[in-house]
N, C-alpha and C positions, 0 to 999 in steps of 0.2 A: 341415448347413444350408448355406444359400446365403450366401456371404460376398463379395458384390460390393462393390468399393470405391465410396465416395461420390464424386460428381462434385466438381470443384474449387469453391471457395467463390464465385468470380466467376459461375460458371454457375448456382449455386443462388440467388444474389442477383438475377440477371437475371430470374428467374421471379417474384420477390416484387413486389407492388405496394404501395408504402408508402402508408399512409393519411394523410389530412390531419392527424389527431390526432398521429400519430407524427412527422410533419415539424415540426409546431408544437412538440412536446416538445423535439426536438433543436435547433430554432432558439433556444428559451428557454435550453436548457443551454449552447449556444455563447455566447449573450449573457452569461450568468452567468460563464462561464469568462473571457470577454473583460474583464468588469468586474473580476473577481478578479485577473487578470493585470495590468491597469492599476494597481490598488491596490498590488500587490506591487512593481511597477516604481517607483511613487512612493515607497513605503516604503524601497526600496533606495537610491534617489537621496537621500532624507533621511539615511539612515545614512552614505552616502558623504560627503555634505557635512559632517555632524557629525564624522566621522572625520578628514577633511582639515583642518577647523578645529583640532581637537585636535592633530593632527600638526604643523600649522604653528606653533601656540602652543608646543608642546614644542620644536620646532626652534629657534624664536626664543629660548626660554629657554636652551637649550644653547649657542647661539652667544653669547648675552650672558655666560654663565659663562666660556666660553673667551676672550672678549674681555677680561674682567676679569683672568683669569689671565695673559694675554699682557701686559697693561699692568703687572701686578705684576712679572712676570719682567723686563720692559724696565727698570723702575725699579731693580730689584735689580742688573741687569747694569750699568746706568749708575753706580750707587753703587760697585759693585765695581771697575769700570774706573777711577773716580776714585781710589779707595783704592790700587789697584795702581800708578797713575801718579805717586804722590807718594813722596818719600824716607821711609825707615823712621822717621825722627825724628818725623814728623807722625802716624805710626801707633802710636807707643809707648803712648798712653793706651788703645788698644784691646787691646794685648798684655800690659800689666802687670797682674799679679794679686797678691793678698796671699799670705802664706805657705802657707795651706791650698789655694791655687790654685782656690778655688771662688768667692769673692766678689771683685768689683772693688775696687781700692784705695779707701780712704775719701777724703772730700773734702779733708782736710789733705794727704795724700800727693799727690793730684792737683794741688793748688795749688802744691806745691813743684816737681813735675815740669813744670807749665805755665810756671813762671817760668824754668826752664832751657831750655825748647823755644823755637825760633823760631816766630813766628806762622804759623798754618795759612793757606795761600793760598786765595783764593776759588775756588770750583769753576767750571770752564769749562762752557759749555753742552754738553749731551750731543748727539751726532750723531743719536741715535735720535729725540729729542723736539724740538719747537719751543719748548716752555716748560721752561727749565732747572729752575725751582722744582718742577715736577711730577716731574721725574726724580730730583732729589737731595733726600732727606730731610735735615733738620737734623742735624748731628752732636751727639750728647749723650754726655758723659763721666760 
């Protein structure tokens, strides 16, 4: 048989005469695809906006948690600095425990020890905070 190769596609298309019906069909198809494309772009923009809002809210939540952790750590550091800066006599109520070393001394023992101790000086303002009362929790024995 005769196996001559087909001419390139461009040559074959050059001989075709598109009908008005075919042109109208493709115009409608292109218009449909354009509408579908616009709808998809709008939908993607909505998804993007929703995602960004959720990401921003989550980031604000995480920053808020970290801020509160930082504040708690600063308060503890101030309290620790105050404790470390005072003579051991003022710290004795924190260090004394009963015979079983599990429970703090009872109120009677603490009263006796407090009478022997000099008064605890007022806490100086912490250099980290502008409000010393926020930095130093009250001492409880």
